[in-house]
C-alpha positions in Angstrom: -65.1 65.7 57.8 -62.7 65.8 60.1 -58.9 65.6 59.9 -57.6 62.2 60.1 -55.4 62.0 63.8 -52.4 59.5 62.3 -51.5 60.6 58.7 -48.9 62.0 56.9 -48.9 66.2 57.5 -48.7 66.6 54.0 -51.8 64.6 52.8 -53.6 66.1 55.8 -52.8 69.7 54.2 -53.6 68.2 50.8 -51.4 67.5 47.8 -51.7 70.4 44.9 -51.3 71.1 41.7 -52.3 74.1 39.2 -51.9 75.3 36.0 -53.0 78.0 33.6 -53.7 78.0 29.7 -53.6 73.8 30.1 -55.0 70.9 28.3 -57.1 67.9 30.3 -53.9 65.4 29.7 -51.6 67.5 31.3 -54.0 67.9 34.1 -54.8 63.7 34.0 -51.0 63.3 34.3 -50.7 65.9 37.2 -53.8 63.9 38.8 -51.9 60.3 38.9 -48.6 62.2 39.7 -50.5 63.3 43.0 -52.1 59.8 43.5 -48.7 58.2 43.3 -47.3 60.7 45.7 -50.2 60.1 48.2 -49.0 56.0 48.0 -45.5 56.8 48.6 -46.4 58.7 51.6 -47.7 56.3 53.5 -50.5 56.3 56.3 -53.1 54.2 57.2 -55.9 55.3 54.3 -57.6 53.7 51.9 -58.5 55.8 47.8 -62.1 54.3 47.9 -63.9 55.7 45.3 -67.6 55.3 44.4 -68.1 57.6 41.3 -67.1 60.1 39.2 -69.1 63.3 40.6 -69.2 65.8 37.4 -70.1 69.1 38.7 -71.8 71.4 36.1 -71.5 75.5 35.9 -73.8 77.0 37.7 -75.5 79.1 35.8 -78.8 80.7 35.4 -81.6 82.4 37.9 -81.7 80.2 41.1 -85.4 80.5 42.6 -85.0 80.2 46.2 -84.7 76.5 47.9 -86.9 75.2 50.8 -84.9 74.4 53.7 -81.6 75.1 51.9 -79.0 73.7 54.3 -76.1 75.8 53.0 -75.6 72.9 50.3 -72.6 72.8 48.2 -71.4 70.0 46.0 -67.9 69.2 48.5 -71.0 68.4 50.8 -71.4 65.1 49.3 -69.9 62.9 51.5 -69.0 60.2 49.6 -65.7 59.3 48.3 -65.5 60.3 44.5 -62.8 61.6 41.8 -64.8 65.2 41.5 -64.8 66.9 38.7 -66.0 70.3 39.0 -66.2 72.5 35.7 -66.5 76.2 35.9 -66.8 79.1 33.4 -64.4 82.2 32.8 -64.0 84.6 30.1 -60.5 83.7 29.0 -59.9 81.7 26.0 -57.9 79.0 27.6 -58.5 76.4 29.8 -57.0 76.4 33.7 -56.8 73.2 35.9 -56.3 72.8 39.6 -55.7 69.2 41.4 -55.9 68.6 44.7 -55.8 65.0 46.8 -56.6 65.2 50.4 -56.9 62.8 53.0 -60.9 63.2 54.9 -62.0 61.0 57.9 -65.7 59.8 57.0 -68.7 57.4 57.4 -69.2 55.9 61.3 -65.9 53.6 61.4 -64.2 57.1 60.9 -62.0 55.5 57.7 -59.2 57.7 56.7 -60.3 58.3 52.6 -58.2 59.6 50.1 -60.3 62.7 48.2 -59.8 63.4 44.5 -60.6 67.0 43.4 -60.7 68.2 39.8 -61.3 71.8 39.1 -61.2 72.8 35.3 -62.0 76.5 34.0 -62.6 77.1 30.8 -64.9 79.5 28.1 -67.8 79.0 26.9 -66.7 77.1 23.4 -64.7 74.9 25.2 -67.5 74.0 28.2 -70.0 73.2 24.9 -67.4 69.7 24.6 -67.4 69.0 28.3 -67.6 65.4 27.3 -64.4 65.3 25.7 -62.6 67.4 28.3 -63.4 65.5 31.0 -62.9 61.8 29.3 -59.3 61.5 30.3 -60.2 62.2 34.0 -62.9 59.3 34.9 -61.6 56.4 36.7 -62.8 53.4 34.8 -65.4 50.8 36.3 -67.5 53.0 38.7 -70.3 55.0 37.8 -70.3 58.6 36.3 -72.8 61.2 38.2 -73.9 64.4 37.0 -74.7 67.0 39.6 -76.3 70.3 37.5 -77.1 72.8 40.5 -78.0 75.3 38.4 -81.4 75.4 36.5 -80.2 76.9 33.1 -79.4 73.3 31.3 -77.5 73.9 27.9 -75.2 72.4 26.4 -72.6 71.8 29.0 -75.6 70.0 31.2 -76.3 68.2 27.6 -72.8 66.9 27.3 -72.2 66.0 30.9 -75.4 63.8 30.6 -74.4 62.2 27.7 -71.1 61.0 29.6 -73.2 60.4 33.0 -74.4 57.0 34.3 -77.0 58.9 36.4 -78.0 62.8 36.0 -78.9 64.7 39.4 -80.5 68.2 39.2 -83.0 70.0 41.4 -86.5 71.0 40.0 -87.1 73.5 42.9 -84.3 75.6 41.9 -86.0 76.8 38.8 -88.0 79.7 38.8 -90.1 78.4 35.9 -91.9 75.1 37.5 -93.2 74.5 33.8 -89.6 74.5 32.5 -88.0 72.7 35.3 -90.8 70.1 34.7 -90.4 69.6 31.0 -86.5 69.1 31.7 -87.1 66.4 33.9 -89.5 64.8 31.9 -87.3 64.7 29.1 -84.5 63.6 31.4 -86.3 60.7 32.4 -87.3 59.7 29.7 -83.3 59.6 27.9 -81.8 57.9 30.9 -81.6 57.2 34.7 -82.2 60.7 36.5 -82.4 61.7 40.4 -84.0 65.3 41.0 -83.7 66.5 44.2 -87.4 68.0 44.1 -89.0 64.6 44.1 -87.0 63.9 47.3 -88.2 66.2 49.2 -91.8 64.4 49.1 -90.5 61.3 50.3 -91.6 61.7 54.1 -95.1 62.4 52.7 -95.4 59.5 50.5 -94.3 57.3 52.7 -97.2 58.5 55.4 -99.7 58.5 52.7 -99.0 55.0 51.6 -99.1 53.8 55.4 -102.4 55.8 55.9 -103.8 53.6 53.2 -102.1 50.2 53.6 -105.6 49.2 55.6 -108.2 47.4 53.6 -110.9 49.9 54.7 -108.4 52.8 54.2 -108.2 52.0 50.4 -112.0 51.5 50.4 -112.7 55.2 50.9 -111.4 56.2 47.9 -114.2 54.2 45.8 -116.5 56.1 47.9 -114.7 59.4 47.7 -112.6 59.9 45.1 -110.9 62.7 45.2 -107.2 64.5 46.9 -106.3 67.5 48.0 -102.8 69.2 48.5 -102.3 72.6 50.1 -98.7 73.6 49.6 -96.4 76.0 46.7 -98.1 75.8 43.8 -94.8 77.2 42.0 -92.8 74.3 43.7 -92.1 71.1 41.0 -92.2 69.4 44.6 -95.6 69.9 45.5 -96.7 69.1 41.5 -95.0 65.9 41.6 -96.1 64.9 44.9 -99.7 66.3 43.5 -98.9 63.7 40.3 -98.1 60.8 42.6 -101.1 61.1 44.5 -103.2 61.2 41.2 -101.0 58.1 40.3 -101.6 55.8 42.9 -105.2 56.9 43.8 -106.2 56.9 40.7 -108.0 60.6 41.4 -107.9 64.4 39.9 -105.8 66.3 42.8 -106.6 70.3 43.6 -103.4 72.1 44.6 -104.0 75.5 46.4 -101.5 78.0 47.6 -100.2 77.8 51.8 -98.9 80.4 53.8 -95.6 79.1 55.0 -92.3 78.3 53.1 -93.0 74.4 53.2 -93.8 72.9 49.6 -96.6 71.2 50.9 -98.0 71.8 53.9 -101.5 69.3 53.6 -102.6 66.7 51.8 -106.5 65.1 52.0 -107.3 62.0 50.3 -110.6 60.7 50.2 -111.7 62.6 53.3 -108.8 61.5 54.9 -106.3 64.2 56.6 -102.7 62.9 56.6 -100.4 64.2 59.9 -97.5 66.5 58.5 -94.1 65.7 59.8 -91.9 68.2 61.4 -88.7 68.9 59.9 -87.2 68.4 56.4 -83.8 67.1 55.2 -81.7 69.9 53.9 -80.1 69.9 50.4 -77.1 68.2 51.2 -78.7 65.5 52.8 -81.3 65.2 49.5 -78.0 65.6 47.4 -76.4 62.8 49.4 -79.7 60.5 49.0 -79.7 61.3 45.1 -76.2 59.8 45.1 -77.0 56.8 47.1 -79.6 55.8 45.1 -77.4 55.5 41.5 -78.2 52.1 41.4 -81.5 51.7 41.5 -84.2 53.6 40.0 -86.9 55.8 42.0 -90.0 54.3 42.4 -93.4 56.1 41.3 -91.3 59.4 39.7 -92.3 58.7 36.1 -95.8 58.0 37.1 -95.9 61.3 38.9 -94.6 63.3 36.0 -97.2 61.2 33.4 -100.0 62.4 35.7 -99.0 66.6 36.2 -102.1 66.6 33.8 -104.6 65.5 36.6 -103.4 68.0 39.0 -105.5 71.2 39.0 -103.9 74.2 40.7 -107.1 76.4 42.3 -106.9 79.8 44.4 
């Protein structure tokens, strides 16, 4: 994103408010005041919110994620009212608000971006639902992004508030725990797992390979599948589960030699060619936010079929 070429200088630099030991009502009032000031300054820009984006504190150990393109919450290129939560030790709530212009999309549209940052102690964050309630814009979906793997009280509070919860199972060093959380979340309400999105290219190529009728017939004579990848990667496990569900076969998963979560797939004796390169985390997060109105096809089937995946040496 780049700064607009023709806009009030104050909006390019950004309007700012901050306070310590405050309340969310005061933060909401400051946000409304800065938005009024932005409109008063004029310029050729629009307020084009597509969602409320709630960002949970980053907590817990984080496993290395393949193809990390330096993804940060700030790289979600969706015009949103972003409310970010962070922990601190002080017994108080601190708030900060920024309103600024960015240029987005192929049309190079100047869009007003709202960024609210709340810092609070553990007890206040445990009631995150009431903390963020006064800050939500009405009439648009609310999305919770959980960048860490410590899905405790804060994550639960945000998920209750959100229409869709976005997380990344591959960030958790414990794949069993990650997939248990993914399964429970998918059963509770709509969710988007970046680990599942990492399998998208493989799923597309597998579907294309078995589209011809004669190829589907192979499954009746050679009902087997094998995935080579990282057995500790939920992405690899989810792909194997999806294959088990779609092809109605048991799937073996054996370790690969490289950093990719999935390196090779063979189904009914047919090898599926890998595609070089993969989407970075920022692109995956953008894909997840793009699909808040549509359920991911096959994801729950993959979770339900993990029992048909056998990890082999």
